[in-house]
C-alpha positions as CSV (number, residue, x, y, z in Angstrom):
1,M,-43.9,2.8,5.5
2,N,-40.6,3.1,3.7
3,D,-38.8,5.7,5.8
4,T,-36.9,4.9,8.9
5,L,-36.5,8.6,9.7
6,R,-38.5,11.6,8.6
7,L,-37.8,15.2,9.7
8,E,-40.5,17.7,8.7
9,G,-40.3,21.5,9.0
10,I,-37.6,21.4,11.8
11,E,-36.7,24.7,13.3
12,K,-34.3,25.3,16.1
13,T,-33.2,28.7,17.5
14,Y,-31.0,29.1,20.5
15,N,-31.6,32.0,22.9
16,R,-35.0,32.3,21.2
17,G,-36.7,35.6,21.7
18,Q,-33.5,37.2,23.2
19,P,-31.0,39.6,21.7
20,G,-28.4,37.7,19.8
21,Q,-30.6,34.7,19.1
22,I,-29.0,32.1,16.8
23,E,-31.2,30.4,14.1
24,V,-29.6,27.0,13.5
25,L,-32.3,25.0,11.6
26,R,-34.9,26.8,9.4
27,G,-37.8,24.6,8.2
28,L,-35.5,21.6,7.6
29,D,-36.9,18.5,5.8
30,L,-35.0,15.2,5.6
31,T,-35.9,11.5,5.1
32,V,-33.8,8.4,5.4
33,A,-35.3,5.4,3.7
34,R,-35.1,1.9,5.1
35,G,-31.7,0.4,4.4
36,E,-30.4,3.7,3.1
37,V,-27.1,5.2,4.1
38,V,-27.1,9.0,3.8
39,A,-24.0,11.2,4.1
40,L,-24.6,14.6,5.7
41,V,-22.0,17.2,4.7
42,A,-21.8,20.6,6.3
43,P,-19.1,23.1,7.4
44,S,-18.3,23.5,11.1
45,G,-20.9,25.5,12.9
46,A,-23.7,24.8,10.3
47,G,-25.8,22.9,12.8
48,K,-25.2,19.2,11.9
49,S,-24.7,18.2,15.5
50,T,-27.9,19.9,16.4
51,L,-29.7,18.1,13.5
52,L,-28.3,14.8,14.7
53,H,-29.3,15.5,18.3
54,I,-32.8,16.2,17.2
55,A,-33.0,13.1,15.0
56,G,-31.6,11.1,17.9
57,L,-34.2,12.4,20.3
58,L,-31.6,14.0,22.4
59,D,-33.0,17.5,21.8
60,T,-36.4,18.8,20.7
61,P,-37.1,21.2,17.8
62,D,-38.9,24.5,18.4
63,T,-41.3,23.5,15.6
64,G,-41.6,20.5,13.2
65,R,-41.9,16.7,13.6
66,V,-39.5,13.9,14.2
67,V,-41.0,10.6,12.9
68,L,-39.1,7.4,13.6
69,N,-40.3,4.1,12.3
70,G,-43.7,5.7,11.5
71,A,-44.2,7.1,15.1
72,D,-44.2,10.8,15.7
73,L,-42.0,11.2,18.8
74,T,-41.6,15.0,18.7
75,A,-43.7,15.7,21.8
76,K,-43.8,12.3,23.4
77,S,-42.9,11.8,27.1
78,D,-39.3,11.4,28.2
79,H,-40.0,7.7,29.0
80,L,-41.2,7.0,25.4
81,R,-38.3,8.9,23.8
82,T,-35.8,7.1,26.0
83,G,-37.2,3.8,25.0
84,A,-37.0,4.7,21.3
85,R,-33.3,5.8,21.8
86,R,-32.6,2.5,23.5
87,N,-34.4,0.2,21.0
88,D,-34.3,2.0,17.7
89,L,-31.2,4.2,17.6
90,G,-27.5,3.7,17.7
91,F,-25.0,6.5,18.1
92,V,-21.3,6.9,17.1
93,Y,-19.3,10.0,17.7
94,Q,-15.9,11.4,16.6
95,F,-14.5,10.3,20.0
96,H,-15.3,6.7,21.0
97,H,-16.6,7.6,24.6
98,L,-15.9,4.0,25.8
99,L,-16.1,3.3,29.5
100,P,-12.5,3.1,30.5
101,E,-12.9,0.7,33.4
102,F,-14.6,-1.9,31.3
103,S,-13.2,-4.2,28.6
104,A,-14.2,-4.1,24.9
105,A,-16.7,-6.9,25.4
106,E,-18.2,-5.3,28.5
107,N,-18.7,-2.0,26.7
108,I,-20.8,-3.9,24.2
109,I,-22.6,-6.0,26.8
110,L,-23.7,-3.2,29.1
111,P,-26.2,-1.5,26.7
112,Q,-27.8,-4.9,26.0
113,L,-28.2,-5.6,29.7
114,A,-29.9,-2.1,30.0
115,N,-32.3,-3.3,27.3
116,A,-33.1,-6.5,29.3
117,V,-31.2,-8.8,27.1
118,P,-30.1,-12.0,29.0
119,A,-26.5,-11.9,30.0
120,R,-25.5,-15.0,28.0
121,A,-27.1,-13.7,24.8
122,A,-25.5,-10.3,25.4
123,R,-22.0,-11.9,25.7
124,A,-22.6,-13.9,22.5
125,R,-23.7,-10.8,20.6
126,A,-20.6,-8.9,21.8
127,A,-18.3,-11.8,20.8
128,D,-19.9,-12.0,17.3
129,L,-19.7,-8.2,16.7
130,L,-16.0,-8.1,17.8
131,D,-15.2,-11.0,15.6
132,R,-16.8,-9.2,12.6
133,V,-14.6,-6.2,13.1
134,G,-11.5,-8.2,13.6
135,L,-11.2,-7.6,17.4
136,K,-12.0,-11.1,18.8
137,A,-8.6,-11.3,20.4
138,R,-9.1,-7.9,22.0
139,A,-12.3,-8.7,23.8
140,D,-10.8,-8.5,27.3
141,H,-8.7,-5.4,26.7
142,R,-9.7,-2.1,28.1
143,P,-9.8,1.0,25.9
144,A,-6.4,2.3,27.1
145,E,-4.8,-1.0,25.8
146,M,-6.2,-0.4,22.3
147,S,-5.3,1.9,19.4
148,G,-7.6,4.7,18.3
149,G,-8.9,2.7,15.4
150,E,-9.6,-0.3,17.5
151,Q,-11.5,1.8,20.1
152,Q,-13.6,3.3,17.4
153,R,-14.5,-0.2,16.0
154,V,-15.6,-1.2,19.5
155,A,-17.7,2.0,19.6
156,F,-19.4,0.8,16.3
157,C,-20.1,-2.6,17.9
158,R,-21.6,-0.9,20.9
159,A,-23.8,1.3,18.7
160,L,-25.1,-1.9,16.9
161,A,-25.4,-4.0,20.0
162,N,-29.2,-3.6,20.3
163,E,-29.8,-3.9,16.5
164,P,-31.1,-0.4,16.0
165,A,-33.2,0.6,13.0
166,L,-31.1,3.8,12.5
167,L,-27.5,4.6,13.1
168,L,-26.5,8.2,13.7
169,A,-22.9,9.0,13.3
170,D,-21.2,12.4,13.9
171,E,-17.7,12.4,12.1
172,P,-17.1,8.8,13.2
173,T,-13.6,8.7,11.6
174,G,-12.7,12.4,12.1
175,N,-10.2,11.6,14.9
176,L,-8.3,9.0,12.9
177,D,-5.4,9.2,10.5
178,P,-6.3,8.7,6.8
179,E,-5.3,5.1,6.6
180,T,-7.0,4.1,9.8
181,S,-10.0,6.2,8.8
182,E,-10.4,4.3,5.5
183,R,-10.1,0.9,7.2
184,V,-12.6,1.8,10.0
185,F,-15.1,3.3,7.6
186,G,-15.0,0.1,5.5
187,V,-15.8,-1.9,8.6
188,L,-18.7,0.5,9.5
189,M,-20.2,0.2,6.0
190,E,-19.9,-3.6,6.1
191,L,-21.8,-3.8,9.4
192,V,-24.5,-1.4,8.2
193,R,-25.0,-3.3,4.9
194,E,-25.0,-6.7,6.7
195,T,-27.7,-5.6,9.1
196,G,-29.8,-3.7,6.6
197,M,-30.2,-0.8,8.9
198,S,-30.5,2.8,7.9
199,A,-27.7,5.3,8.7
200,L,-27.2,9.1,8.7
201,I,-23.5,9.8,8.8
202,A,-22.1,13.3,9.1
203,T,-18.6,13.7,7.6
204,H,-16.3,16.3,6.2
205,N,-14.7,13.6,4.0
206,L,-16.2,13.9,0.6
207,D,-14.5,10.7,-0.6
208,L,-16.2,8.7,2.1
209,A,-19.5,10.5,1.6
210,A,-19.4,9.6,-2.1
211,R,-19.4,5.9,-1.2
212,M,-22.8,6.2,0.6
213,D,-26.2,5.9,-1.1
214,R,-26.9,9.6,-1.1
215,M,-25.2,12.8,-0.1
216,V,-27.0,15.9,1.3
217,R,-25.7,19.3,2.4
218,L,-26.8,21.4,5.3
219,E,-26.8,25.0,4.2
220,A,-28.4,28.0,5.8
221,G,-30.4,25.7,8.2
222,R,-31.9,23.6,5.4
223,I,-31.1,20.4,3.6
224,V,-30.1,20.7,-0.1
225,A,-29.2,17.9,-2.5
226,A,-25.5,17.4,-3.1
């Protein structure tokens, strides 16, 4: 089994069967191999967020299969899908979505506690991740006390806290200025390479996309080679 993620024949239509229905994904196929970093490039409104939500088990396709680590999770129970999201998937969005009342370290510790990691081990993992992204001195700072780039680096650490097999990122540097975006993207790629995880990263930035292992485009609801 060489694929971390496999999407087969994915179709998704909103307002299905009603006037004005919107076909977003049309028989889409996509694989992400183990350890591979894939750039997903698409114009706004093409359906990349829908694709990522389906890949991340946050939404279900009308037809098709979502296979994660060899398990077909398309029609599994909410309990099993929630467990897969917690254990096997990490999410990063354009906005960091950190919990404002908690420190940087606590934002990374909490998802580990939810995954039954002992508190001492969770604190050590958070400290190690913050050190890797150059934020050791900011561990006790709340999001409002950090810059946008620092907050996004904390979001990366939170996504990697439970050592997922697959990272899904939706425009993870889209809210940052070019210089900060470059620095933060470099940190993200270092973390992904160090852990050997797979990643599917949606971005408008073709320069960043070109630095990943493979680039694909989402056009007319299907994946095409870029």
